[in-house]
N, C-alpha and C positions, 0 to 999 in steps of 0.2 A: 271625345272627338279626337278626330284624324290632323287637325288643324290646330293653332292657336288661335286665339279672339288676335294678339295681336300680328300676327302674321300676314291675314286677313285684311290688317287695316296698313301693308307696311308698303312703302314707295316698291318693294321688291314686287310684290306680288298684283301692287296695280301693275305696274309694267310686263308685266306677262302676259293679266290678261288683256294690255289695252296692243301686245304684240300677237291678241289672235285677232287682231282687225285686218283683214289682205282688204287687194281690190274687186275680190267676190262673195259670194252669201254662202254661209258656214250655214249646217248645221246644227244647232246649239243642243248639246247633251245636256238636258237636262229637263224634269217629268214635267209633263205638261199640264198646264192654269186652269184651274176650276172656277166654277162664279162660286160666290157667295155673300153679305148681307153685313153690313157695319154702323155704327153710329160714333163719333169722332168730338172730343172738347175739348176749346184751347179753352185755358182762363188764367185772372194775375192779377193780385191786389195791388195799391199804392204801396205798401209797404215792399215788394220783391218777388212777395210770392210768384209762382209761377207753377200751372200742372197740365200735364199732357197727358192725356186719358182716350182709351181708347172701348170701348167693348160691341163682340161680335158672339153670338149665342152659338153661329156653324152648325150646316146641315144643318138649316130650315128653324128647329124650333130647338136644338141645342139638347141638352141632356135625356129634356121631354120630363126632366123633375121641375115641379114649380113649388116653392117654396109656400105654407098654409100658409093665408090671410093677408097675402105679399102683394100677387100679383107677379114676384118677379120667376123668370125661367132662368135653371141655370146653364151652362154653359159649357160643349162637352171638345172642349180643343187639347184634351188628352188623346184624341180619336188620331190624332198626328206621332204619335209616340209608333215607334218599332218595338217588334218582340225578335228582331234580328239580335246579337250579341253582337256585329260586325257594323253593324247600321251607327250613327252620327247619333243618334234620335232616340236610342237605343234606351225602353223604362229603367230607370232608377232613382230612390234619393237623392233629392236636391237637386233633380233635374228638372227642366221648362218645356214642353214637347214643343216643335219649332213647328210654325206656325205664322200665318203672314196677317197676323196683328202687333202694330208699328206706332205707338205713339210714341213720333219722335220728338227732340227736344235739341237745341240747335243752342252750342259756346262755342265764345272766342275766345282767344289768352286766358285761359280760365273764368273766366267769366258768363254768367247768364246772358244768351240774346233772347230766347223765347221759345216756348212750347208749337208744333206745328204735327198736322197730320195729313194724309192724304188717305182716305176708303177705296176699296175695291177690290177686293180679294186679290187675286196676286200683280195687279195691277198697284198696290200699293209701294211695292220699293222703289217701281219702276217712276211712281208719281214725288214720289218724294227724291228723289234723282233729276227731275224735271224741275222740283219745284227749289230745289236748290241751289241748281245751277242757275237759273235765274237771277234769284235772289245774291250768290255770292259770285258770280262769273259778272254778268248781265247789271244787278243792281237795281234790280225793278224791286216793288214797295210788295207789304201781299199781297193787294187784290192787284197790283199788274201779275204776280208771279204765278196764282191759282186762274187768274184769264185768260194766258198765252194755252193756245193751240195746244194738245199734246199727242203725243203717240205712245203702241201698249204693241208689244210684240206676245200676239196669243200662239203661238206654236210653229215648230218646225219654220220657213223662210218669210210667215206672213206674222205683215206688221201693218196694225190700223192705225188710222190718222183722223183726226181732228178733219172734218172738210174743213175748215177755214186755214188749216197747214198747210204751210212754205212748198208748193208746187215746186218747184226748184230741187229742191230736196227730193222731195216723195220719187219724182224722173229720175234723180239721182239713182237711187235705193232699185226702182225696176231696170235702171241698166248694168246694173255689176246683178243681178241676179235673185233681190228679195221680190216676194210676193205682196204689192202695199193695196193697202182695199180704205176708200175717205169712208168715211159713215158719216153720217148726220146726226143719228142719234147719239150725243155727248156722255148718255148714261152710264154708258162700261169704260167710262176714259176718270173714273174717281170723282171724287168728292172731298175735296181736302178746306181746312181752317189754320188760319195761321196769326200771333201776337209775337210781334218782334220790340225789343226795350230797347233803345237807344243811349246811351254815355251820359245823357241830361235826365235820364230816365223817364221818359217819357213814351209812350205806351201808341204803336200802331197795330191794326188788325187789319183780314181781310176773311174774305168765305165766298167760298167757291158760288158759281152762279150757277153747275150743272147738278145743284141740289140746291133743297129747300131752307138751309143756312142764313147766318143773323148772325148781329153786332148785338151785343150788352151794354149798358155804362150804365153804372149806378153809381 
């Protein structure tokens, strides 16, 4: 990679990114988001074992290969590898392709807090950011964090918002040059699940109202 993971997680890099935010909208210089489909599962047991699991076949039917007698189709996430030797995603041994499959897991002071994930193609990292900010900064419980209205950058200066999002924020973004779209259909704003464990080993879970999710306890 041209940048180390430590650098991308450093305060120095965070400040550089933050300083790019100006009073007028600018065009981000990253690739155009595309659509996709994913399933996410968060699970935990009474002994403190927790799993953050995500599955996405990619490009509709994945690789097109089905394991005989199982009905399981294999994914083709290797599609995101590059044959360009100068690319960070150049194909070579012991590397994983860049993709939007992000099963999240939150830690605090070297202790496990719990698994979380927000599905939805390139909405995933954006959804993770919003859910974590609602949890860490605002102190919302898992369900309230997942219920909170979301935004999504979709390309150029275009930002989409759920219908219940704060209109004052939307108007301010319009004033500085963003093109905002309010959508009544919430299906493209991610579908998340969360399980947090507190210091008393009590679990708290939440399921996204934007999908047919469920909490099961036994």
